[in-house]
C-alpha positions as CSV (number, residue, x, y, z in Angstrom):
1,X,-61.4,-11.9,1.9
2,X,-64.1,-9.3,1.5
3,X,-62.9,-7.5,4.7
4,X,-59.2,-7.5,3.8
5,X,-59.6,-5.8,0.4
6,X,-61.5,-2.7,1.8
7,X,-58.9,-2.5,4.6
8,X,-56.0,-2.5,2.1
9,X,-57.7,0.1,-0.1
10,X,-58.4,2.3,2.9
11,X,-54.8,2.1,4.1
12,X,-53.5,2.9,0.7
13,X,-55.7,6.0,0.3
14,X,-55.0,7.5,3.7
15,X,-51.4,6.5,4.2
16,X,-50.3,8.8,1.3
17,X,-51.8,12.0,2.7
18,X,-48.9,13.1,4.9
19,X,-46.9,15.8,3.1
20,X,-43.3,16.3,4.1
21,X,-41.5,19.4,3.1
22,X,-37.9,18.9,2.2
23,X,-35.6,21.6,0.9
24,X,-32.1,20.3,-0.1
25,X,-30.8,23.9,-0.2
26,X,-31.0,24.0,3.6
27,X,-28.6,21.1,4.1
28,X,-25.1,22.1,5.3
29,X,-22.4,19.8,4.1
30,X,-19.2,19.7,6.2
31,X,-16.0,21.0,4.6
32,X,-14.1,18.1,3.0
33,X,-10.6,17.6,4.5
34,X,-8.7,15.6,1.8
35,X,-5.2,14.2,2.6
36,X,-2.4,15.8,0.9
37,X,-0.8,13.7,-1.9
38,X,2.9,13.6,-1.6
39,X,5.2,12.1,-4.3
40,X,8.7,11.7,-2.9
41,X,10.1,11.1,-6.3
42,X,9.1,14.4,-7.9
43,X,11.5,17.3,-8.2
44,X,9.2,19.7,-6.4
45,X,9.1,17.5,-3.3
46,X,10.5,19.1,-0.2
47,X,11.2,17.3,3.1
48,X,9.4,20.1,5.0
49,X,6.1,19.0,3.4
50,X,6.6,15.4,4.6
51,X,7.4,16.6,8.2
52,X,4.5,19.0,8.3
53,X,2.2,18.4,11.3
54,X,-0.8,19.0,9.0
55,X,0.2,16.1,6.8
56,X,-1.3,12.8,7.9
57,X,-0.3,10.9,4.8
58,X,2.1,8.0,4.8
59,X,4.5,7.2,2.0
60,X,2.8,5.1,-0.6
61,X,4.2,1.8,-1.9
62,X,5.0,2.0,-5.6
63,X,5.9,-0.6,-8.2
64,X,9.6,-1.4,-8.4
65,X,12.2,-4.2,-8.2
66,X,14.0,-6.2,-5.6
67,X,16.4,-9.1,-5.7
68,X,15.2,-12.2,-4.0
69,X,18.0,-14.4,-2.6
70,X,16.2,-16.9,-0.5
71,X,12.8,-18.5,0.3
72,X,12.0,-20.8,3.2
73,X,9.2,-21.8,5.4
74,X,11.3,-21.3,8.5
75,X,11.4,-17.7,9.8
76,X,14.6,-18.2,11.7
77,X,16.5,-19.3,8.6
78,X,15.3,-16.2,6.8
79,X,16.4,-14.0,9.7
80,X,19.8,-15.7,9.8
81,X,20.3,-15.1,6.1
82,X,19.2,-11.4,6.5
83,X,21.7,-11.0,9.3
84,X,24.5,-12.6,7.3
85,X,23.8,-10.5,4.3
86,X,23.6,-7.3,6.3
87,X,27.4,-7.5,6.7
88,X,28.0,-7.8,3.0
89,X,25.4,-5.6,1.4
90,X,24.7,-1.9,1.8
91,X,21.1,-2.1,0.5
92,X,18.0,-2.6,2.6
93,X,17.2,-6.2,3.3
94,X,13.5,-7.2,3.7
95,X,11.8,-10.4,4.9
96,X,8.5,-10.7,3.2
97,X,5.9,-13.4,4.2
98,X,3.9,-14.7,1.3
99,X,2.2,-17.9,2.6
100,X,3.7,-20.3,3.2
101,X,7.2,-18.9,2.6
102,X,9.4,-16.2,4.1
103,X,11.3,-14.5,1.3
104,X,14.5,-12.6,1.7
105,X,14.7,-9.7,-0.7
106,X,17.2,-6.9,-1.1
107,X,16.9,-3.3,-2.3
108,X,14.2,-0.9,-3.4
109,X,14.9,-0.1,-7.1
110,X,12.8,1.9,-9.4
111,X,14.4,0.4,-12.5
112,X,15.4,-3.1,-13.4
113,X,18.9,-2.1,-14.5
114,X,20.0,-1.2,-10.9
115,X,18.5,-4.4,-9.6
116,X,20.4,-6.3,-12.2
117,X,23.6,-4.7,-11.1
118,X,23.0,-5.8,-7.5
119,X,22.1,-9.3,-8.7
120,X,25.4,-9.6,-10.6
121,X,27.2,-8.5,-7.4
122,X,25.4,-11.1,-5.4
123,X,26.3,-13.8,-8.0
124,X,30.0,-12.8,-7.5
125,X,29.4,-13.2,-3.7
126,X,28.2,-16.8,-4.3
127,X,24.4,-16.3,-4.4
128,X,24.0,-17.6,-8.0
129,X,20.3,-18.5,-7.4
130,X,19.2,-14.9,-6.8
131,X,16.6,-13.4,-9.2
132,X,14.8,-10.1,-9.7
133,X,11.2,-9.7,-8.7
134,X,8.7,-7.0,-9.4
135,X,7.0,-5.9,-6.2
136,X,5.8,-3.0,-4.2
137,X,8.7,-0.9,-2.8
138,X,9.2,2.1,-0.5
139,X,11.9,4.2,-2.1
140,X,14.2,6.3,0.0
141,X,13.1,9.8,0.4
142,X,15.3,12.6,-0.9
143,X,16.3,15.0,1.9
């Protein structure tokens, strides 16, 4: 024990003698290349900005509404319903997997009123169990 204490004291005294010069002003930071933020719903949006080769952004999902018409654990049933509905409905039809179910949803609506209009149309077509869900959507871009 008498030998360990002098060795530790000796190491502490001499290990702190190295002086390192560091000047943060000499550091060169790279130029930041932030992605361009594009809002396809704004009035100032132009399709040229979206097609630009400098733009590596993808359209963002935003909060909106869809009408859900069916939920099943069998993917084939969901695809069959989608195919059947594609002949009747002009809106986009999506199959969403949320474990353990495949959900068939229709439309990309920014407001609930338009989703309600579609739901009423679907009720007249015989899909009375359809309902409106709030979810992430990808609205159609204005061109």
